[in-house]
C-alpha positions in Angstrom: -26.9 -9.0 47.8 -29.1 -6.2 46.3 -31.0 -8.8 44.3 -31.6 -11.1 47.3 -35.2 -10.1 47.8 -36.1 -9.7 44.1 -34.7 -13.2 43.5 -37.0 -14.6 46.1 -40.0 -12.4 45.7 -41.3 -11.4 42.2 -43.5 -8.5 43.3 -41.7 -5.1 43.6 -44.6 -3.8 45.7 -44.3 -6.6 48.2 -40.5 -6.0 48.4 -41.1 -2.3 49.1 -43.7 -3.3 51.8 -41.3 -5.7 53.5 -38.6 -3.0 53.5 -41.0 -0.4 54.8 -42.3 -2.5 57.7 -39.4 -4.8 58.6 -36.5 -2.4 58.5 -38.2 -0.3 61.2 -40.9 -2.5 62.8 -42.3 0.5 64.8 -43.4 2.2 61.6 -47.1 2.1 60.6 -48.8 3.2 57.4 -52.1 3.0 55.6 -53.1 2.1 52.0 -53.2 5.4 50.3 -50.0 6.6 52.0 -48.2 3.5 50.7 -49.6 3.8 47.2 -48.5 7.4 46.9 -45.0 6.6 48.4 -44.5 3.7 46.0 -46.1 5.4 43.0 -48.4 2.4 42.3 -52.1 1.9 42.3 -54.0 1.4 45.5 -55.2 -1.9 44.1 -51.7 -3.2 43.7 -50.8 -2.2 47.3 -54.1 -3.6 48.7 -53.5 -7.0 47.1 -50.0 -7.2 48.7 -51.2 -5.9 52.0 -53.9 -8.5 52.0 -51.4 -11.3 51.3 -49.0 -10.2 54.0 -51.9 -9.8 56.5 -53.3 -13.2 55.6 -49.9 -14.9 56.2 -49.8 -12.9 59.5 -46.6 -11.1 58.6 -48.4 -7.8 59.0 -51.1 -6.8 61.5 -53.8 -4.3 60.7 -55.8 -2.0 62.9 -58.6 0.3 62.0 -58.3 3.9 63.2 -61.2 6.1 62.0 -61.5 5.7 58.2 -58.0 4.3 57.7 -56.6 0.8 58.3 -53.0 1.0 59.6 -50.6 -1.8 59.0 -47.5 -2.7 61.1 -45.0 -5.6 61.1 -46.1 -8.5 63.3 -43.1 -8.7 65.6 -44.4 -11.9 67.2 -44.4 -13.8 63.9 -41.8 -16.7 63.9 -40.1 -15.3 60.8 -39.9 -11.8 62.0 -36.2 -11.9 63.1 -35.1 -13.4 59.9 -37.1 -11.0 57.7 -35.8 -8.0 59.7 -32.2 -9.3 59.2 -32.7 -9.9 55.5 -34.1 -6.4 55.0 -31.2 -4.9 56.9 -28.7 -6.8 54.8 -30.4 -5.8 51.6 -30.3 -2.1 52.6 -26.6 -2.6 53.7 -27.1 -1.1 57.2 -25.2 -4.0 58.8 -22.0 -3.1 56.8 -22.4 0.6 57.6 -22.7 0.1 61.4 -20.0 -2.6 61.6 -17.5 -0.3 59.7 -18.3 2.7 61.8 -18.0 0.9 65.1 -14.8 -0.9 64.3 -12.8 1.9 62.5 -14.0 5.4 63.4 -12.9 6.2 66.9 -15.0 6.6 70.0 -18.6 6.1 68.9 -21.2 6.5 71.7 -24.4 6.2 69.7 -25.6 5.8 66.1 -29.1 6.7 65.0 -30.8 6.3 61.7 -32.9 9.4 61.1 -35.6 10.7 58.7 -36.8 8.5 55.8 -35.0 5.2 56.5 -36.0 5.5 60.2 -39.6 5.4 58.8 -38.7 2.4 56.6 -38.7 4.4 53.4 -36.0 3.3 51.0 -35.3 6.6 49.3 -31.7 5.9 48.4 -30.3 8.4 50.9 -29.4 7.0 54.4 -29.2 9.7 57.1 -27.1 8.8 60.1 -26.6 10.7 63.3 -23.3 9.7 65.0 -22.5 10.7 68.5 -19.0 10.6 69.8 -15.4 11.5 69.0 -15.4 10.4 65.3 -12.5 10.5 62.9 -14.1 12.5 60.0 -11.4 11.5 57.5 -12.0 7.8 58.1 -15.8 8.4 58.1 -15.7 10.1 54.7 -13.6 7.3 53.3 -15.8 4.6 54.8 -18.9 6.3 53.5 -17.6 6.5 49.9 -16.7 2.8 49.9 -19.9 1.7 51.5 -22.0 3.8 49.1 -20.5 2.0 46.2 -21.2 -1.4 47.8 -24.8 -0.7 49.0 -25.8 1.6 46.0 -27.2 4.2 48.4 -26.0 7.7 49.4 -24.9 8.1 53.1 -25.3 11.5 54.8 -23.9 11.8 58.3 -24.3 14.3 61.1 -21.5 13.9 63.7 -22.1 15.4 67.1 -20.2 15.4 70.4 -22.0 14.2 73.5 -22.7 17.8 74.5 -24.0 18.8 71.0 -26.2 15.7 71.0 -27.8 16.7 74.3 -28.5 20.2 72.9 -29.9 18.5 69.7 -32.1 16.0 71.6 -35.3 18.1 71.6 -35.1 18.5 67.8 -34.4 14.8 67.4 -37.6 13.8 69.2 -39.6 15.6 66.5 -38.0 13.7 63.7 -38.2 10.0 62.8 -35.3 8.3 64.4 -34.1 4.8 65.4 -31.2 3.9 67.6 -29.0 1.5 65.7 -26.1 1.1 68.1 -25.1 2.3 71.6 -21.8 1.8 73.2 -21.3 0.7 76.8 -21.7 3.5 79.3 
C-alpha cells in the first residue's frame, strides 16, 4: 500500500503535495514554506503546484506577497484522492482498530504535524474516552509495523479533555472520529 502513490505518480514532490493538501484539506501553504518543509528547490515545488493548479486539484489565493494553495474540495476527484492519501498514510487502519477494540471511545483527533498534512513519520493522536491502555499499546505496535510510521497517543477522559480544550484550540487538530452522543 505504501507504494500506491509512487507507483501512480513519479514525482516525489507531487506525492508530498497531495499528502499535504488532501489528507487535511483545510490546510493551506505557500511556495517557500513547502520548499523548506520538503527540502527541495522552490522551482521543483513551483512546477508541481502549477500542474496541480492547472488541473484544478489545487486552488490558489494571493495574500500580500504570498500565494497560498489549498485543496479544491469541489473537484470531482477530491473524495477519491482524499481516500487514497488516508489509505497510504494508514490512518484508516488506525481508527478502525481503535474504534473496534479499545473500549469506549468518544472522540479521536489527529493533532500537530499530520493535522497540518505534514507526513513527518510520527502520528499524534488524542483519544477521548475510557480506553484500554494495554490494547492500545498492542494495537499501536502492530499498526506501526504495517504503516511504517510511529504512533504517539494522548488518552484523556471526557473531563480531562474539557480541561485540555483551550490548549487544543491553539494546536493544529482534526477530528477523525466521534461516537454517538
